[in-house]
ROKOLTI-734813 format. One record per residue (C-alpha): residue number from 1; x, y, z; residue in one letter. Coordinates in Angstrom, 2 decimals. Example, Ala and Ser with C-alpha at 12.3 -4.5 7.8 and 13.67 -1.06 7.14 Angstrom:
% ROKOLTI-734813
@nr: 1	east: 12.30	north: -4.50	up: 7.80	rest: A
@nr: 2	east: 13.67	north: -1.06	up: 7.14	rest: S
This chain:
% ROKOLTI-734813
@nr: 1	east: 23.08	north: -28.98	up: 0.66	rest: P
@nr: 2	east: 26.32	north: -28.18	up: -0.78	rest: F
@nr: 3	east: 27.34	north: -31.95	up: 0.21	rest: M
@nr: 4	east: 25.90	north: -34.49	up: 3.03	rest: H
@nr: 5	east: 27.39	north: -37.79	up: 4.52	rest: T
@nr: 6	east: 25.55	north: -40.10	up: 6.86	rest: P
@nr: 7	east: 26.55	north: -37.77	up: 9.59	rest: G
@nr: 8	east: 26.83	north: -34.30	up: 8.13	rest: V
@nr: 9	east: 25.04	north: -31.92	up: 5.85	rest: A
@nr: 10	east: 26.73	north: -28.97	up: 4.87	rest: T
@nr: 11	east: 25.53	north: -25.47	up: 2.85	rest: A
@nr: 12	east: 28.06	north: -23.00	up: 1.66	rest: L
@nr: 13	east: 27.41	north: -19.91	up: 0.19	rest: T
@nr: 14	east: 30.30	north: -17.07	up: -0.97	rest: S
@nr: 15	east: 31.45	north: -14.13	up: 1.86	rest: N
@nr: 16	east: 32.88	north: -11.25	up: 1.05	rest: G
@nr: 17	east: 36.31	north: -11.91	up: 2.72	rest: V
@nr: 18	east: 38.89	north: -9.42	up: 2.53	rest: D
@nr: 19	east: 42.09	north: -11.41	up: 2.14	rest: N
@nr: 20	east: 44.21	north: -9.50	up: -0.71	rest: A
@nr: 21	east: 45.73	north: -6.39	up: -0.86	rest: D
@nr: 22	east: 48.12	north: -3.85	up: -3.47	rest: A
@nr: 23	east: 51.55	north: -3.30	up: -1.80	rest: F
@nr: 24	east: 53.77	north: -0.87	up: -3.52	rest: V
@nr: 25	east: 57.65	north: -2.27	up: -3.44	rest: L
@nr: 26	east: 60.61	north: 0.40	up: -4.44	rest: T
@nr: 27	east: 62.27	north: -0.73	up: -7.59	rest: V
@nr: 28	east: 66.47	north: -0.94	up: -6.54	rest: D
@nr: 29	east: 67.94	north: 2.14	up: -8.46	rest: P
@nr: 30	east: 71.40	north: -0.02	up: -9.23	rest: T
@nr: 31	east: 69.40	north: -2.66	up: -10.41	rest: D
@nr: 32	east: 65.81	north: -2.74	up: -11.86	rest: P
@nr: 33	east: 65.64	north: -6.45	up: -12.07	rest: T
@nr: 34	east: 65.32	north: -6.31	up: -8.04	rest: R
@nr: 35	east: 63.38	north: -4.43	up: -5.00	rest: Y
@nr: 36	east: 64.17	north: -3.21	up: -2.30	rest: L
@nr: 37	east: 63.01	north: -4.77	up: 1.15	rest: Y
@nr: 38	east: 64.00	north: -4.66	up: 4.94	rest: D
@nr: 39	east: 67.68	north: -3.45	up: 3.65	rest: G
@nr: 40	east: 68.59	north: -5.51	up: 1.10	rest: E
@nr: 41	east: 67.88	north: -6.00	up: -2.78	rest: A
@nr: 42	east: 65.84	north: -9.04	up: -3.67	rest: R
@nr: 43	east: 65.15	north: -10.18	up: -7.23	rest: P
@nr: 44	east: 62.05	north: -10.05	up: -9.37	rest: F
@nr: 45	east: 61.23	north: -13.20	up: -11.14	rest: T
@nr: 46	east: 60.59	north: -12.94	up: -14.72	rest: F
@nr: 47	east: 58.63	north: -15.24	up: -17.03	rest: E
@nr: 48	east: 57.24	north: -15.19	up: -20.36	rest: T
@nr: 49	east: 53.83	north: -17.07	up: -20.88	rest: V
@nr: 50	east: 52.13	north: -18.28	up: -24.44	rest: E
@nr: 51	east: 48.62	north: -18.14	up: -23.91	rest: L
@nr: 52	east: 46.23	north: -19.85	up: -27.07	rest: T
@nr: 53	east: 43.32	north: -17.34	up: -27.68	rest: Q
@nr: 54	east: 39.90	north: -18.53	up: -28.94	rest: A
@nr: 55	east: 40.71	north: -17.58	up: -32.59	rest: D
@nr: 56	east: 44.12	north: -19.59	up: -32.64	rest: G
@nr: 57	east: 46.36	north: -16.70	up: -32.14	rest: S
@nr: 58	east: 48.81	north: -16.74	up: -29.87	rest: V
@nr: 59	east: 49.34	north: -13.91	up: -26.79	rest: A
@nr: 60	east: 52.49	north: -13.64	up: -25.40	rest: T
@nr: 61	east: 52.40	north: -12.05	up: -22.06	rest: L
@nr: 62	east: 56.10	north: -10.90	up: -20.13	rest: D
@nr: 63	east: 55.20	north: -11.36	up: -16.29	rest: L
@nr: 64	east: 57.09	north: -10.33	up: -13.17	rest: A
@nr: 65	east: 56.92	north: -11.57	up: -9.59	rest: W
@nr: 66	east: 58.17	north: -10.51	up: -6.37	rest: A
@nr: 67	east: 58.15	north: -12.98	up: -3.47	rest: E
@nr: 68	east: 54.44	north: -11.64	up: -2.33	rest: M
@nr: 69	east: 52.77	north: -11.87	up: -5.58	rest: G
@nr: 70	east: 52.90	north: -11.01	up: -9.31	rest: P
@nr: 71	east: 53.57	north: -7.43	up: -10.37	rest: V
@nr: 72	east: 50.60	north: -5.55	up: -11.25	rest: L
@nr: 73	east: 51.88	north: -2.41	up: -12.44	rest: Y
@nr: 74	east: 53.23	north: -1.20	up: -14.59	rest: P
@nr: 75	east: 52.57	north: -3.99	up: -17.41	rest: A
@nr: 76	east: 55.67	north: -3.41	up: -18.79	rest: D
@nr: 77	east: 58.32	north: -5.33	up: -17.04	rest: V
@nr: 78	east: 61.46	north: -3.59	up: -17.92	rest: D
@nr: 79	east: 61.19	north: -1.19	up: -14.67	rest: F
@nr: 80	east: 64.48	north: 0.90	up: -15.52	rest: S
@nr: 81	east: 62.24	north: 4.21	up: -15.20	rest: D
@nr: 82	east: 60.43	north: 2.89	up: -12.72	rest: D
@nr: 83	east: 60.70	north: 3.92	up: -9.15	rest: E
@nr: 84	east: 58.22	north: 1.72	up: -7.65	rest: Q
@nr: 85	east: 56.02	north: -1.04	up: -8.73	rest: V
@nr: 86	east: 52.71	north: -2.45	up: -7.29	rest: V
@nr: 87	east: 52.36	north: -5.89	up: -6.32	rest: V
@nr: 88	east: 49.24	north: -8.20	up: -5.55	rest: G
@nr: 89	east: 49.56	north: -10.05	up: -2.46	rest: A
@nr: 90	east: 46.55	north: -12.56	up: -1.84	rest: A
@nr: 91	east: 46.18	north: -15.50	up: 0.84	rest: T
@nr: 92	east: 44.94	north: -17.86	up: -1.61	rest: M
@nr: 93	east: 48.29	north: -17.96	up: -3.85	rest: Y
@nr: 94	east: 49.81	north: -21.16	up: -2.00	rest: D
@nr: 95	east: 46.59	north: -22.30	up: -1.14	rest: R
@nr: 96	east: 46.72	north: -26.02	up: -3.39	rest: V
@nr: 97	east: 45.16	north: -28.70	up: -1.39	rest: N
@nr: 98	east: 41.35	north: -27.67	up: -1.75	rest: S
@nr: 99	east: 40.29	north: -31.05	up: -3.02	rest: L
@nr: 100	east: 42.10	north: -32.79	up: 0.04	rest: T
@nr: 101	east: 40.23	north: -30.34	up: 2.12	rest: Q
@nr: 102	east: 36.47	north: -31.15	up: 0.13	rest: L
@nr: 103	east: 37.49	north: -35.14	up: 0.65	rest: A
@nr: 104	east: 37.92	north: -34.89	up: 3.98	rest: A
@nr: 105	east: 34.71	north: -32.42	up: 4.80	rest: M
@nr: 106	east: 32.82	north: -35.59	up: 2.68	rest: N
@nr: 107	east: 34.50	north: -38.28	up: 4.60	rest: Y
@nr: 108	east: 32.91	north: -36.34	up: 7.99	rest: S
@nr: 109	east: 30.57	north: -38.22	up: 10.51	rest: R
@nr: 110	east: 30.94	north: -36.10	up: 13.16	rest: T
@nr: 111	east: 30.89	north: -32.37	up: 14.03	rest: L
@nr: 112	east: 34.31	north: -32.32	up: 15.33	rest: D
@nr: 113	east: 35.41	north: -34.35	up: 12.31	rest: Q
@nr: 114	east: 34.02	north: -31.58	up: 10.05	rest: F
@nr: 115	east: 35.92	north: -28.71	up: 12.36	rest: K
@nr: 116	east: 39.03	north: -30.77	up: 11.95	rest: D
@nr: 117	east: 38.25	north: -30.77	up: 7.74	rest: A
@nr: 118	east: 37.85	north: -26.88	up: 8.15	rest: M
@nr: 119	east: 40.77	north: -26.46	up: 10.20	rest: S
@nr: 120	east: 42.89	north: -27.18	up: 6.86	rest: L
@nr: 121	east: 41.90	north: -23.73	up: 5.73	rest: L
@nr: 122	east: 42.63	north: -24.45	up: 1.71	rest: Q
@nr: 123	east: 39.27	north: -23.05	up: 0.80	rest: L
@nr: 124	east: 39.31	north: -19.52	up: 0.54	rest: Q
@nr: 125	east: 35.60	north: -17.55	up: 1.37	rest: R
@nr: 126	east: 32.55	north: -19.37	up: 2.42	rest: W
@nr: 127	east: 29.82	north: -19.25	up: 4.66	rest: H
@nr: 128	east: 29.27	north: -22.64	up: 6.09	rest: I
@nr: 129	east: 26.15	north: -24.06	up: 7.56	rest: M
@nr: 130	east: 26.45	north: -27.57	up: 9.04	rest: V
@nr: 131	east: 23.44	north: -29.85	up: 10.75	rest: G
@nr: 132	east: 24.80	north: -33.11	up: 12.03	rest: T
@nr: 133	east: 22.69	north: -36.56	up: 12.74	rest: S
@nr: 134	east: 23.26	north: -35.74	up: 16.54	rest: A
@nr: 135	east: 21.30	north: -32.44	up: 16.21	rest: G
@nr: 136	east: 24.01	north: -30.10	up: 16.33	rest: D
@nr: 137	east: 24.04	north: -26.56	up: 14.26	rest: V
@nr: 138	east: 27.34	north: -24.79	up: 13.59	rest: Y
@nr: 139	east: 28.21	north: -22.02	up: 11.61	rest: Y
@nr: 140	east: 31.75	north: -21.13	up: 10.50	rest: L
@nr: 141	east: 32.69	north: -17.69	up: 8.51	rest: H
@nr: 142	east: 35.17	north: -19.29	up: 6.85	rest: N
@nr: 143	east: 38.59	north: -17.67	up: 5.38	rest: S
@nr: 144	east: 41.97	north: -17.73	up: 4.72	rest: V
@nr: 145	east: 42.42	north: -14.20	up: 6.45	rest: H
@nr: 146	east: 45.92	north: -12.20	up: 6.21	rest: P
@nr: 147	east: 47.17	north: -11.43	up: 9.88	rest: D
@nr: 148	east: 47.95	north: -7.93	up: 8.94	rest: R
@nr: 149	east: 49.88	north: -5.24	up: 11.02	rest: A
@nr: 150	east: 47.72	north: -3.16	up: 12.93	rest: E
@nr: 151	east: 47.99	north: 0.70	up: 12.45	rest: G
@nr: 152	east: 48.11	north: 0.78	up: 8.73	rest: Y
@nr: 153	east: 45.23	north: 1.14	up: 6.09	rest: N
@nr: 154	east: 45.27	north: -1.61	up: 4.37	rest: Y
@nr: 155	east: 42.48	north: -0.35	up: 2.42	rest: R
@nr: 156	east: 44.81	north: 1.62	up: 0.60	rest: K
@nr: 157	east: 48.13	north: 1.30	up: -1.33	rest: L
@nr: 158	east: 50.70	north: 0.11	up: 1.28	rest: I
@nr: 159	east: 54.34	north: 0.73	up: 0.78	rest: E
@nr: 160	east: 56.39	north: -2.44	up: 1.95	rest: V
@nr: 161	east: 59.64	north: -2.28	up: 2.60	rest: N
@nr: 162	east: 60.25	north: -5.32	up: 5.45	rest: G
@nr: 163	east: 57.87	north: -8.05	up: 7.08	rest: P
@nr: 164	east: 56.23	north: -5.30	up: 9.65	rest: E
@nr: 165	east: 53.52	north: -4.50	up: 6.99	rest: T
@nr: 166	east: 54.46	north: -7.30	up: 4.80	rest: D
@nr: 167	east: 51.66	north: -9.98	up: 5.91	rest: W
@nr: 168	east: 52.71	north: -12.38	up: 3.51	rest: T
@nr: 169	east: 55.48	north: -13.23	up: 5.73	rest: T
@nr: 170	east: 53.21	north: -14.38	up: 8.41	rest: R
@nr: 171	east: 50.47	north: -17.37	up: 8.45	rest: A
@nr: 172	east: 47.31	north: -16.85	up: 7.82	rest: P
@nr: 173	east: 45.03	north: -16.45	up: 10.89	rest: M
@nr: 174	east: 44.19	north: -19.32	up: 12.76	rest: P
@nr: 175	east: 41.00	north: -21.45	up: 12.16	rest: F
@nr: 176	east: 40.22	north: -20.79	up: 15.87	rest: E
@nr: 177	east: 40.00	north: -17.08	up: 15.24	rest: W
@nr: 178	east: 37.23	north: -17.58	up: 12.58	rest: L
@nr: 179	east: 33.86	north: -16.11	up: 13.73	rest: A
@nr: 180	east: 31.71	north: -19.39	up: 14.19	rest: S
@nr: 181	east: 28.78	north: -20.62	up: 16.39	rest: A
@nr: 182	east: 27.77	north: -23.96	up: 17.64	rest: T
@nr: 183	east: 24.03	north: -24.43	up: 18.37	rest: N
@nr: 184	east: 22.85	north: -21.59	up: 20.89	rest: N
@nr: 185	east: 26.30	north: -19.47	up: 20.98	rest: D
């Protein structure tokens, strides 16, 4: 097992949850440091990052972000000649409490306590199997899954110009919606 307590034994294996998409944003034609969203121009965030490489040299990266995630394309952050950019959106960007969830899982003594720990939704993508000393067996297809709008093919680039297609403006699917089974369900 991955972990066990006096009441709960847990095993995890990776699952292939689809929790990221590529969005196309329109660059504001009057100001390439902004993009159009829901009828207004919003600013990109720009930053320069220096990374020390294995050989000791320093690589400088110029990065740009929109509210839903980093600009993936084009690599050059001067958008003066670009009508659109591609941005990466993923449910994991704001999940920073995985250690809190792992601790709560580790302190679980009953299946209900374990489910409460899992409902924190800080771990990204795991099949979870649980056995308890009380004789319960539980499976959870755990994920932080985006609440995508119906009627759009998110397997392709999605042009985002407002909250209808931008699932990052909504909370992810709630824990109760995740596939699970207890005992003989």
